Structures are given as structure tokens and as C-alpha cells.
LOFI-294927 format. One record per residue (C-alpha): x, y, z. Coordinates in Angstrom, 3 decimals, m for minus. Example, Ala and Ser with C-alpha at 12.3 -4.5 7.8 and 13.67 -1.06 7.14 Angstrom:
! residues 2
[[12.300; m4.500; 7.800]]
[[13.670; m1.060; 7.140]]
END
This chain:
! residues 553
[[0.156; m0.367; 0.319]]
[[1.204; 3.578; m1.007]]
[[1.819; 6.004; 1.953]]
[[4.825; 8.051; 1.477]]
[[5.130; 9.792; m2.128]]
[[8.232; 11.601; m3.255]]
[[6.881; 14.926; m5.412]]
[[9.594; 16.411; m7.677]]
[[8.838; 20.155; m8.217]]
[[6.714; 22.411; m6.980]]
[[4.922; 24.310; m9.944]]
[[1.700; 23.951; m10.599]]
[[2.130; 20.488; m11.509]]
[[3.817; 19.494; m8.076]]
[[1.658; 21.434; m5.916]]
[[m1.581; 19.759; m7.467]]
[[0.128; 16.479; m7.339]]
[[0.977; 17.227; m3.762]]
[[m2.622; 18.373; m2.806]]
[[m4.520; 15.350; m4.943]]
[[m1.936; 12.652; m2.262]]
[[m3.303; 14.877; 0.546]]
[[m6.754; 14.232; m0.400]]
[[m6.111; 10.340; m0.624]]
[[m4.844; 10.497; 2.628]]
[[m1.197; 9.879; 1.742]]
[[1.898; 11.476; 2.983]]
[[3.854; 13.677; m0.057]]
[[7.152; 15.242; m0.122]]
[[7.968; 17.608; m2.566]]
[[11.416; 18.554; m3.417]]
[[12.202; 21.994; m4.837]]
[[15.470; 23.035; m6.275]]
[[14.823; 26.422; m6.016]]
[[14.232; 28.860; m2.837]]
[[10.719; 29.407; m3.657]]
[[7.389; 27.723; m5.645]]
[[6.004; 28.123; m8.912]]
[[8.199; 26.598; m11.364]]
[[7.976; 28.245; m14.679]]
[[6.119; 30.962; m13.173]]
[[8.794; 32.425; m10.876]]
[[10.833; 35.209; m12.466]]
[[14.525; 35.389; m12.168]]
[[16.578; 38.409; m13.603]]
[[19.479; 35.765; m14.571]]
[[18.294; 31.845; m15.899]]
[[19.602; 29.413; m13.795]]
[[20.693; 25.800; m15.364]]
[[18.467; 23.072; m15.565]]
[[15.347; 25.456; m14.555]]
[[12.483; 26.998; m16.799]]
[[13.008; 30.645; m17.128]]
[[10.595; 33.458; m18.404]]
[[10.687; 36.937; m19.638]]
[[9.711; 39.909; m17.543]]
[[7.134; 41.154; m19.608]]
[[5.172; 37.704; m19.815]]
[[1.525; 37.453; m19.851]]
[[m0.326; 33.987; m20.061]]
[[m2.283; 33.384; m23.277]]
[[m4.985; 31.365; m21.639]]
[[m7.561; 33.156; m19.381]]
[[m7.640; 33.098; m15.810]]
[[m11.119; 31.353; m15.620]]
[[m9.236; 28.208; m18.312]]
[[m6.103; 28.103; m16.179]]
[[m7.291; 27.650; m12.709]]
[[m7.362; 24.671; m10.502]]
[[m11.093; 22.771; m9.960]]
[[m11.730; 23.951; m6.588]]
[[m10.023; 27.458; m6.106]]
[[m11.459; 29.829; m8.644]]
[[m8.592; 32.698; m9.472]]
[[m10.097; 36.042; m7.515]]
[[m12.477; 37.766; m9.577]]
[[m10.458; 40.993; m9.648]]
[[m7.563; 39.493; m11.203]]
[[m7.426; 40.494; m15.034]]
[[m8.277; 37.947; m17.403]]
[[m4.895; 37.270; m18.646]]
[[m2.709; 37.520; m16.220]]
[[1.015; 38.553; m15.901]]
[[3.327; 35.978; m14.521]]
[[4.105; 37.936; m11.377]]
[[0.139; 37.423; m10.586]]
[[m0.074; 33.785; m11.704]]
[[2.744; 33.321; m9.303]]
[[0.580; 35.075; m6.598]]
[[m2.248; 32.281; m7.369]]
[[m0.120; 29.520; m6.703]]
[[0.879; 31.044; m3.859]]
[[m2.620; 31.578; m2.325]]
[[m3.699; 27.997; m3.348]]
[[m0.832; 26.550; m1.680]]
[[m1.458; 28.299; 1.446]]
[[m5.087; 27.598; 1.252]]
[[m4.516; 23.911; 1.002]]
[[m1.632; 24.064; 3.610]]
[[0.903; 22.391; 1.191]]
[[4.055; 24.356; 1.943]]
[[4.842; 22.217; 4.949]]
[[5.042; 19.126; 2.663]]
[[7.898; 21.302; 0.240]]
[[11.502; 20.936; 0.821]]
[[12.731; 23.886; m0.632]]
[[16.724; 24.447; m1.920]]
[[16.647; 20.390; m2.326]]
[[17.134; 18.684; m6.283]]
[[16.604; 15.199; m7.021]]
[[19.487; 13.839; m8.215]]
[[18.763; 10.254; m8.824]]
[[15.574; 7.787; m8.528]]
[[15.947; 4.020; m8.338]]
[[14.103; 0.929; m7.957]]
[[14.778; m0.486; m4.595]]
[[16.328; m4.185; m4.341]]
[[12.922; m5.351; m3.192]]
[[11.079; m3.425; m5.911]]
[[9.537; m6.646; m7.445]]
[[7.689; m7.191; m4.152]]
[[7.724; m3.474; m2.684]]
[[7.418; m1.283; m5.760]]
[[9.581; 1.258; m3.702]]
[[12.235; 3.857; m5.016]]
[[15.110; 5.031; m3.341]]
[[15.362; 8.797; m3.999]]
[[19.045; 10.916; m3.904]]
[[18.360; 14.377; m2.991]]
[[21.270; 17.182; m2.624]]
[[20.615; 19.994; 0.018]]
[[21.497; 23.521; m0.636]]
[[24.755; 22.982; 1.283]]
[[25.919; 20.360; m1.352]]
[[25.232; 17.477; 1.082]]
[[23.306; 14.377; m0.266]]
[[20.531; 12.435; 1.415]]
[[18.970; 9.083; 0.898]]
[[15.497; 8.426; 1.009]]
[[12.923; 5.588; 0.687]]
[[9.416; 6.338; m0.897]]
[[6.617; 3.872; m1.845]]
[[5.738; 6.020; m4.811]]
[[7.408; 9.138; m6.942]]
[[5.555; 11.815; m9.396]]
[[7.807; 13.204; m11.690]]
[[6.603; 17.506; m12.127]]
[[9.811; 18.767; m13.502]]
[[8.303; 20.449; m16.979]]
[[9.649; 20.389; m20.169]]
[[10.762; 24.160; m20.671]]
[[14.070; 23.406; m18.997]]
[[16.439; 22.552; m21.414]]
[[17.201; 24.930; m24.233]]
[[17.489; 23.610; m27.832]]
[[20.129; 25.719; m29.547]]
[[20.739; 23.704; m32.987]]
[[23.883; 26.113; m34.262]]
[[24.907; 23.445; m36.235]]
[[21.969; 24.202; m38.504]]
[[23.240; 27.657; m39.055]]
[[26.523; 27.459; m41.219]]
[[28.892; 30.561; m40.128]]
[[27.377; 31.069; m37.051]]
[[31.027; 31.041; m35.236]]
[[31.806; 34.264; m37.516]]
[[28.672; 35.950; m36.251]]
[[30.010; 39.533; m34.935]]
[[27.008; 40.216; m32.720]]
[[25.347; 38.821; m29.477]]
[[23.573; 35.719; m29.946]]
[[21.013; 34.032; m27.391]]
[[18.207; 31.570; m26.673]]
[[14.531; 32.667; m26.083]]
[[15.410; 30.931; m22.340]]
[[17.786; 33.682; m21.577]]
[[15.669; 36.382; m23.114]]
[[14.509; 39.026; m20.120]]
[[13.293; 41.837; m22.027]]
[[14.071; 44.267; m24.979]]
[[16.827; 46.662; m22.870]]
[[19.841; 45.318; m25.131]]
[[17.660; 45.638; m28.341]]
[[17.383; 49.467; m28.130]]
[[18.404; 50.900; m31.667]]
[[19.807; 47.658; m32.986]]
[[18.911; 45.361; m36.103]]
[[17.526; 41.749; m34.629]]
[[16.896; 38.462; m35.847]]
[[14.484; 35.999; m34.084]]
[[14.323; 32.548; m35.402]]
[[11.401; 30.791; m34.614]]
[[7.562; 31.877; m35.200]]
[[6.373; 30.305; m31.635]]
[[4.555; 32.148; m29.098]]
[[7.864; 33.023; m27.593]]
[[9.283; 33.773; m30.786]]
[[6.567; 35.733; m31.539]]
[[6.507; 37.934; m28.425]]
[[10.126; 38.635; m28.517]]
[[9.948; 40.035; m31.920]]
[[7.112; 42.145; m31.006]]
[[8.502; 43.517; m28.187]]
[[12.119; 43.801; m29.255]]
[[10.375; 45.864; m32.149]]
[[9.114; 48.773; m29.966]]
[[12.753; 49.648; m29.221]]
[[15.173; 47.963; m31.839]]
[[15.737; 49.564; m35.409]]
[[14.495; 46.753; m37.350]]
[[13.245; 43.046; m36.188]]
[[13.098; 40.135; m38.719]]
[[11.458; 36.972; m37.846]]
[[12.652; 34.111; m39.674]]
[[10.061; 30.745; m39.935]]
[[10.739; 27.781; m41.807]]
[[7.080; 26.449; m41.989]]
[[4.927; 29.632; m41.295]]
[[2.095; 29.494; m38.520]]
[[m1.424; 30.221; m38.110]]
[[m2.027; 33.450; m35.662]]
[[m5.067; 33.727; m33.456]]
[[m6.400; 36.726; m31.186]]
[[m6.258; 36.460; m27.353]]
[[m9.374; 38.976; m27.896]]
[[m12.234; 37.311; m30.031]]
[[m15.444; 38.470; m30.728]]
[[m17.230; 41.010; m28.906]]
[[m13.931; 41.284; m26.739]]
[[m14.319; 37.796; m24.825]]
[[m11.008; 36.030; m24.145]]
[[m10.934; 33.675; m27.338]]
[[m10.746; 30.240; m25.063]]
[[m13.855; 31.319; m23.661]]
[[m15.470; 31.713; m26.727]]
[[m14.606; 28.725; m28.338]]
[[m13.119; 26.102; m25.971]]
[[m16.680; 24.637; m25.433]]
[[m18.289; 21.276; m25.263]]
[[m20.412; 22.384; m28.394]]
[[m17.676; 23.276; m30.616]]
[[m15.911; 20.151; m29.466]]
[[m18.956; 17.903; m30.399]]
[[m18.592; 19.604; m33.803]]
[[m15.411; 18.387; m34.148]]
[[m16.814; 14.867; m33.519]]
[[m19.537; 15.167; m36.034]]
[[m17.667; 16.990; m38.968]]
[[m14.978; 15.837; m41.052]]
[[m11.754; 17.463; m39.757]]
[[m11.302; 19.440; m43.281]]
[[m14.714; 20.859; m42.563]]
[[m13.512; 22.364; m39.362]]
[[m9.988; 23.420; m40.699]]
[[m12.261; 25.540; m43.677]]
[[m14.720; 26.793; m41.007]]
[[m11.463; 27.527; m38.770]]
[[m9.361; 29.144; m41.247]]
[[m12.267; 30.960; m42.740]]
[[m12.956; 33.094; m39.301]]
[[m8.652; 33.490; m38.915]]
[[m8.287; 35.117; m42.152]]
[[m11.103; 37.394; m41.510]]
[[m9.244; 39.108; m39.113]]
[[m6.211; 39.130; m40.968]]
[[m5.540; 37.151; m44.254]]
[[m2.323; 35.154; m43.757]]
[[m1.633; 34.827; m47.442]]
[[m1.306; 38.788; m47.586]]
[[0.752; 38.719; m44.481]]
[[2.650; 35.664; m45.881]]
[[2.343; 33.884; m42.553]]
[[0.562; 30.991; m43.947]]
[[1.701; 27.680; m43.379]]
[[1.423; 24.468; m45.095]]
[[m0.444; 22.996; m42.498]]
[[m4.234; 23.226; m41.258]]
[[m5.195; 25.102; m38.845]]
[[m6.270; 22.258; m36.261]]
[[m2.850; 20.313; m37.074]]
[[m0.344; 22.591; m35.133]]
[[m1.495; 24.464; m31.963]]
[[m1.604; 28.088; m33.527]]
[[0.250; 31.143; m32.305]]
[[m1.426; 33.255; m29.937]]
[[m0.278; 37.078; m30.703]]
[[m2.573; 40.144; m30.987]]
[[m0.141; 42.288; m31.462]]
[[2.176; 40.726; m34.172]]
[[m0.062; 41.739; m37.590]]
[[0.242; 45.317; m36.588]]
[[3.871; 45.588; m36.084]]
[[3.951; 43.640; m39.526]]
[[1.502; 46.200; m40.738]]
[[3.701; 48.722; m39.210]]
[[6.915; 47.345; m40.994]]
[[8.575; 47.112; m37.319]]
[[8.511; 43.193; m37.833]]
[[9.037; 41.840; m40.917]]
[[8.940; 38.043; m42.016]]
[[11.899; 36.215; m43.885]]
[[11.907; 32.702; m44.432]]
[[14.668; 30.395; m42.921]]
[[17.959; 31.094; m42.633]]
[[20.446; 29.683; m44.779]]
[[23.918; 30.824; m43.418]]
[[25.363; 33.500; m41.778]]
[[28.420; 35.516; m42.565]]
[[29.652; 37.794; m39.911]]
[[26.791; 40.461; m39.546]]
[[25.107; 39.178; m42.221]]
[[22.318; 36.622; m42.698]]
[[21.327; 35.200; m45.501]]
[[17.915; 33.716; m45.969]]
[[16.782; 30.624; m48.582]]
[[15.030; 32.861; m50.786]]
[[18.413; 34.624; m51.931]]
[[17.546; 37.731; m49.647]]
[[20.185; 39.164; m46.956]]
[[19.879; 41.414; m44.140]]
[[23.230; 43.118; m43.364]]
[[24.346; 44.503; m40.086]]
[[22.961; 42.231; m37.542]]
[[23.503; 43.362; m34.303]]
[[21.754; 40.080; m32.234]]
[[20.261; 36.705; m33.172]]
[[17.549; 35.050; m30.992]]
[[16.916; 31.306; m31.339]]
[[13.292; 31.003; m30.288]]
[[13.928; 27.226; m30.873]]
[[12.030; 25.314; m28.632]]
[[13.407; 22.600; m25.673]]
[[15.100; 19.494; m25.320]]
[[13.135; 17.755; m22.700]]
[[14.617; 15.235; m20.485]]
[[14.586; 13.110; m17.393]]
[[17.670; 12.983; m16.037]]
[[17.548; 11.720; m12.625]]
[[15.125; 8.682; m13.855]]
[[16.541; 5.102; m14.483]]
[[16.415; 4.074; m18.298]]
[[14.363; 1.064; m17.207]]
[[11.531; 3.505; m16.341]]
[[11.892; 5.535; m19.756]]
[[9.836; 3.457; m22.659]]
[[10.501; 5.042; m26.422]]
[[7.759; 5.490; m28.605]]
[[8.578; 7.259; m32.068]]
[[10.586; 10.206; m31.178]]
[[9.007; 10.790; m27.486]]
[[8.757; 9.062; m24.030]]
[[5.679; 6.577; m24.240]]
[[3.695; 7.129; m21.486]]
[[0.260; 5.242; m20.828]]
[[m2.236; 8.093; m21.161]]
[[0.289; 10.254; m20.997]]
[[1.201; 9.681; m17.274]]
[[2.281; 6.367; m16.479]]
[[5.606; 4.239; m17.768]]
[[3.604; 1.100; m19.500]]
[[6.737; m1.428; m18.519]]
[[7.210; m1.367; m14.876]]
[[6.214; m4.116; m12.522]]
[[4.884; m1.849; m10.350]]
[[2.631; 1.538; m11.192]]
[[4.477; 3.422; m8.709]]
[[5.966; 6.086; m10.906]]
[[3.818; 8.406; m12.739]]
[[4.617; 11.859; m14.694]]
[[2.660; 14.903; m14.320]]
[[2.130; 17.823; m16.552]]
[[4.078; 16.350; m19.542]]
[[1.458; 17.406; m21.671]]
[[0.836; 19.438; m24.951]]
[[m2.758; 21.005; m25.998]]
[[m4.303; 24.230; m27.192]]
[[m5.323; 24.457; m23.506]]
[[m3.809; 25.562; m20.111]]
[[m1.480; 22.925; m18.672]]
[[m2.995; 23.464; m14.833]]
[[m6.604; 21.768; m15.208]]
[[m4.596; 18.841; m16.903]]
[[m1.466; 18.712; m14.980]]
[[m4.553; 18.361; m11.732]]
[[m6.653; 15.765; m13.381]]
[[m3.428; 13.805; m14.212]]
[[m2.710; 14.109; m10.428]]
[[m5.906; 13.203; m9.078]]
[[m5.961; 9.914; m11.416]]
[[m2.118; 9.346; m10.349]]
[[m3.298; 9.416; m6.728]]
[[m6.130; 7.107; m7.366]]
[[m4.016; 4.504; m8.748]]
[[m1.701; 4.645; m6.098]]
[[m3.912; 4.268; m3.405]]
[[m5.338; 1.226; m5.013]]
[[m8.795; 2.907; m5.645]]
[[m7.700; 2.415; m9.682]]
[[m6.049; m0.688; m10.990]]
[[m3.984; m0.384; m14.707]]
[[m4.321; m2.395; m17.691]]
[[m1.572; m5.183; m18.021]]
[[1.753; m3.773; m19.358]]
[[1.160; m5.216; m22.881]]
[[m2.076; m3.645; m22.900]]
[[m0.526; m0.194; m22.041]]
[[2.435; m0.478; m24.540]]
[[m0.089; m0.946; m26.993]]
[[m2.106; 1.701; m26.171]]
[[0.936; 3.877; m26.133]]
[[2.014; 3.129; m29.490]]
[[m1.472; 3.558; m30.927]]
[[m1.538; 7.101; m29.397]]
[[1.931; 7.459; m31.373]]
[[0.493; 6.774; m34.644]]
[[m2.671; 8.790; m33.844]]
[[m0.717; 11.639; m32.984]]
[[1.336; 11.145; m36.163]]
[[m1.765; 10.892; m38.568]]
[[m3.541; 13.923; m37.035]]
[[m0.994; 16.207; m35.993]]
[[2.585; 17.931; m37.359]]
[[4.528; 16.749; m34.881]]
[[8.462; 17.132; m34.318]]
[[11.086; 15.723; m31.759]]
[[11.123; 18.645; m29.782]]
[[7.107; 18.506; m29.517]]
[[6.128; 14.807; m30.237]]
[[3.198; 14.973; m27.865]]
[[m0.456; 16.889; m28.849]]
[[m3.509; 15.696; m27.715]]
[[m7.084; 17.250; m27.772]]
[[m7.939; 19.871; m24.853]]
[[m11.676; 18.143; m24.125]]
[[m11.030; 14.789; m25.202]]
[[m8.250; 14.545; m22.847]]
[[m9.686; 16.038; m19.955]]
[[m12.911; 13.913; m20.081]]
[[m10.785; 10.585; m20.621]]
[[m8.683; 11.137; m17.645]]
[[m11.790; 12.100; m15.649]]
[[m13.150; 9.033; m16.473]]
[[m10.398; 7.263; m15.105]]
[[m10.778; 9.439; m12.025]]
[[m14.638; 9.060; m11.994]]
[[m15.235; 12.573; m11.969]]
[[m16.615; 13.126; m15.648]]
[[m19.788; 14.814; m15.820]]
[[m22.652; 13.132; m17.914]]
[[m24.310; 15.451; m20.453]]
[[m27.363; 13.152; m20.791]]
[[m28.258; 13.015; m16.813]]
[[m27.805; 16.762; m16.558]]
[[m30.116; 17.576; m19.083]]
[[m33.053; 15.671; m17.027]]
[[m31.537; 16.594; m13.506]]
[[m30.366; 20.103; m13.766]]
[[m31.179; 21.950; m17.188]]
[[m30.079; 24.818; m16.033]]
[[m26.342; 23.594; m15.548]]
[[m26.598; 21.244; m18.706]]
[[m27.088; 24.579; m20.752]]
[[m23.870; 26.255; m18.995]]
[[m22.025; 22.733; m19.426]]
[[m22.845; 22.601; m23.020]]
[[m22.558; 25.867; m24.674]]
[[m19.932; 27.903; m22.037]]
[[m16.130; 27.127; m21.943]]
[[m14.739; 24.004; m20.728]]
[[m13.508; 25.040; m16.956]]
[[m11.955; 22.376; m14.739]]
[[m14.751; 23.228; m12.001]]
[[m16.952; 20.689; m14.746]]
[[m14.952; 18.002; m12.819]]
[[m15.699; 18.313; m9.168]]
[[m19.276; 17.957; m9.837]]
[[m19.245; 14.461; m9.205]]
[[m17.049; 11.455; m8.076]]
[[m14.013; 11.359; m5.982]]
[[m13.176; 14.929; m4.803]]
[[m16.775; 15.871; m5.486]]
[[m16.352; 20.137; m4.594]]
[[m19.556; 21.542; m3.403]]
[[m19.077; 24.786; m4.840]]
[[m18.556; 23.528; m8.249]]
[[m22.034; 24.523; m9.838]]
[[m21.900; 27.756; m8.290]]
[[m18.386; 28.228; m9.991]]
[[m19.894; 27.596; m13.108]]
[[m22.505; 29.854; m12.952]]
[[m20.279; 32.593; m11.713]]
[[m17.549; 32.260; m14.140]]
[[m18.591; 34.830; m16.749]]
[[m19.082; 37.270; m13.362]]
[[m15.207; 36.846; m12.503]]
[[m14.240; 37.131; m16.198]]
[[m16.593; 40.693; m16.511]]
[[m15.159; 41.832; m13.000]]
[[m11.927; 43.358; m13.941]]
[[m13.337; 45.274; m16.893]]
[[m16.230; 47.211; m14.869]]
[[m13.779; 49.765; m13.461]]
[[m16.509; 52.700; m14.001]]
[[m20.068; 52.813; m13.858]]
[[m22.034; 53.383; m17.225]]
[[m25.769; 54.176; m17.453]]
[[m27.421; 51.503; m18.884]]
[[m29.529; 52.502; m21.881]]
[[m33.275; 51.557; m21.861]]
[[m34.997; 51.388; m25.239]]
[[m37.227; 53.992; m25.920]]
[[m40.590; 53.683; m27.920]]
[[m39.476; 55.390; m30.480]]
[[m36.568; 52.826; m31.009]]
[[m39.090; 49.747; m30.653]]
[[m41.121; 51.473; m33.431]]
[[m38.030; 51.940; m35.637]]
[[m36.886; 47.979; m35.150]]
[[m40.548; 47.356; m35.882]]
[[m40.826; 49.309; m39.231]]
[[m37.212; 47.921; m40.380]]
[[m38.522; 44.718; m40.140]]
[[m41.742; 45.813; m41.939]]
[[m39.878; 47.403; m44.545]]
[[m37.474; 44.082; m44.939]]
[[m40.681; 42.108; m45.009]]
[[m42.264; 43.876; m47.802]]
[[m38.905; 44.435; m49.923]]
[[m38.622; 40.376; m49.800]]
[[m42.384; 39.772; m50.839]]
[[m41.755; 42.571; m53.809]]
[[m38.903; 40.488; m54.791]]
[[m40.680; 37.359; m54.919]]
[[m43.447; 38.810; m56.734]]
[[m41.455; 40.176; m59.208]]
[[m39.132; 37.432; m60.001]]
[[m41.771; 34.747; m59.298]]
[[m45.375; 36.144; m60.151]]
[[m46.866; 32.676; m59.330]]
[[m45.418; 32.173; m55.951]]
[[m47.445; 34.297; m54.267]]
[[m50.571; 32.448; m55.560]]
[[m49.734; 29.174; m55.159]]
[[m48.505; 29.926; m51.476]]
[[m51.984; 31.338; m50.802]]
[[m53.850; 28.792; m52.063]]
[[m52.046; 26.064; m49.881]]
[[m52.908; 28.456; m47.098]]
[[m56.806; 28.823; m47.949]]
[[m58.771; 26.463; m45.849]]
[[m59.680; 23.566; m47.819]]
[[m63.791; 23.003; m48.624]]
[[m65.518; 19.698; m49.070]]
END
């Protein structure tokens, strides 16, 4: 029986894992190598080796109602798109509210985890840690949860850029970027058009002489501010849209989505249009990039072919002279250096995990990875539902399939993802947010039933069908049920509107004259329609009226 659990990392995934273990009556110990919690969201003025790093101005591109934990809503007065400092504050509030800090050991890094000699019988792990003073310590745990993330090891492919050794200026990875101060008055090339590359190009272009952004494939770019000013995920990340994806062919959904995105700004005109379809890869989310391109502050270029001193040559034969700085927004390598090779199952380019959580070939299911997931949706609710499932498995309430079944499932997932998405060695993992949340919630026993709600709570049914898929939905039923979940769903738009209501406005009441005007316009439109039909199809009205006339015997 699992009792003592080691949790590696005190970011969002680690904190939700600690809470999930406590909820199931287990005793977790969380090891955090830094002096504070927060993981990725803990800003440092200088990047630290083997830790995630963010820039000073970073604001999350997922709205607050979509990122919060399922039983702890973000304060209503917090902005919808939060600066990293507010996300860190929220994580600290979460840790304090659920008394998690007493289970975290700061300035303690995990060096290795190994199966105990009696692993076949006990399923236990030996965990070796190193404290701030360099002293090593050995521990024995019944189970381990790895929450070290995948934005820790920057990918800097210098060998793919001939002549980089001749570059006279400064080059850096986006992991090292902290702000635009060093770009003032300079000519900058940003390589990569992901979210980080776009943010850095936009921010640098406000102070640089000129910014060029190089991309191999292009990208679909969507806005954070959607129709009527709503956050885009609150508008479109709904169960109704998810059902449409299940019912309609993918090509149809891609056509509809691309038509909507191109209505905002034509990707062909901006030279942004990629070869892949909209839903084949997670899009770039950036409201400012198209305007910076329109203003000439950011110029899009193809792939870099060669670097000669201070000149950068591109695949189309063009050259940019006098370049002062190059920023490589080229993604991250992922690794679990503390994990034994026996626990790493390879499937294609990726580390194969059963439902992206459990190594499929261990004798005992006492090792799990939480937060190692990639979807068009926030990591926090995904990591939390994973952690709840892990805790149920560790406690013995849920049983995993056999090793053979799990390995087949992992390999099938790999093939399905390769067929459905554009993947790479750096990003070999992609899931559909709602499908994955529902799948893991089903393992927990917390998946809401739309049919049941239709007959028992129609008002809640409507909000779950038409509204955003927020994490509160997974606290309505089953283990970990939260009494406040229904209320949180009913008030989620109130919390969204709250930070925008910064001054009172008089609500205009519809006057009698405006109502008469609307009725007049409707009458005129109807008359025009009837006249058009009468002129173009004279017999149509007579035929219609004859059908409406009562029949006589």
C-alpha cells in the first residue's frame, strides 16, 4: 500500500500532485531545487541552469477561468490574461489555502531515483537528493511523481546555421531573454515563430531599429481578444464546439476555422500561411504581431540559410546586413536525467507514457509523470486531473491494465498523433484538450454526464454544453466532489467581467421610438422580400396563398 510519495518540483503540476496525495490520505514530500515555489512562473533576472526561465513582461495567453484549479477559482478582480507575477501569487494562495507548503522542501534537488533491490515485491524507490549546501541524502518512498516540466533544457541547434561562429554580434536562446533593453536601436533577427518568438519579436520591435522574424513553415496566428471582446478560449473552447469536431470531418472544421482566422487578417497577404491546416498544430496566440508587421517594425523572412559575419542569408536569396543580435526561439529538449533508463519507454520520438502519465513497462505502477502534456489549453487543469488519477492509482482505488495492453495503447497514441498533427522531435506530443480531460476524468470517476444533467439540472446542462470547458466541471461528481463547483460554473462569466467594470455606465433603456424604428425596419425588409418574390416569381405568391386557404368539401 502506497503511503509516502515523493513529488519532484513545486510548480503547478507539483502543487496539484501534493494536494491530490493529501486528498487520498497519503503523505507527500515535494522536493524543489529553488528557494520558492512556482516552477515556470517564478521570474529570475538571470536564467539558472536546469530550470525554466521566463521574460519580465510575460503575460499568459490563456484566460484565468481556463487556467485555474478546479476547486480554487482565481480572484474575480484579477485580469483575464495575467502577468506572471499574478500567476505566481495565485499559486502561493493555492498552496497556503490547502496547507501544502509544509510538505515542500526547498533548495533540495533530486539527483537520482532508482528501484529498490526489493522493487519486485515492494514497488519502492530510492530517491537521492542534494541540499543547498551540497550534502546528499537518501530516502525511501513508496511512489514517485515527476513534475519537472519540459521548458528546462533550451534547444540551441547551432550546427543547423552554417557560419554562426563568424557572427560578430550577440546570439542567445529565448530561454536567456529577459527584456528588450539590450535590443534598443539594433537590428535583430528572431529565429522561430512560436509563442515565445512572436512575443520577443513584438516586444523588441518597439525599441529596435528593425526586427526580422525567420520561419521555416509559417504559422496560424489567432487573437486572444475574440468576438465581442471575450477571451478567445472562453468563446470557443466549449463542449458544443468539441461535439462539432466529433460530428464534422476535420477538413470542414479546418475550413471553418481558417475562414474565421483569415477574416481577422489574411494569412496569405501577411505571408504567414503555413503548409499545415489550422488544427494540425497549436497556433500562435498573439494580438500584436499583425500590427507590428503592418507598421513594418517586424518583417517576416524564410528560413536562415547561412550567417556571414554580421550578415544573415535566407533561403529565398535575400540578405539582411548589419545584424546586431540573433534570438533563437527554437524550443526545448525534454529529459528526465534523474530517472533510470529502465523507466523510460520509447515510442517514436517521444517518451511513451500510458495516457501520457504512467511508464507502461514497470512491474509496479508506482512512478508517474504529471504535467508532461501539450494541448491548446492550459497546463494547470490537465496536470491537476492527471494528479488526481495518479493518487487514485497509488492508493489502490484504480487499477491499470497489463503492461502489454498499456504498451500497445502508447504505440497506438503515437501513430494517431502522427496522423492527426504536425509533430517534431522537440514537440512529439499533442492531445485534444477536451477529449483528454474527459478521458482522464473518466479514470478518476469525475467526468460529468451531459445526458444525466439534461434530465436532472437543465440550467447547469446549458452552461456546460454552451459555456467554456472550465476545470470546475470535473468537481461536480465522483471522488473529490466540491460543493462549490456548480456555483463556480454559474459565476465564471461574472469573474471574467469583474476586472473590466472599472467605471459605472448608465444602462440605456430601449425607448418607444427605437422599438417602433426596429418594427418599421422589419416591416420594410419583409415588404421588400415579398415584392422581390412577386417580381421574380409572380406565380409563387398565388400558389402559396392557395395552399394556406382552407379546403372546402
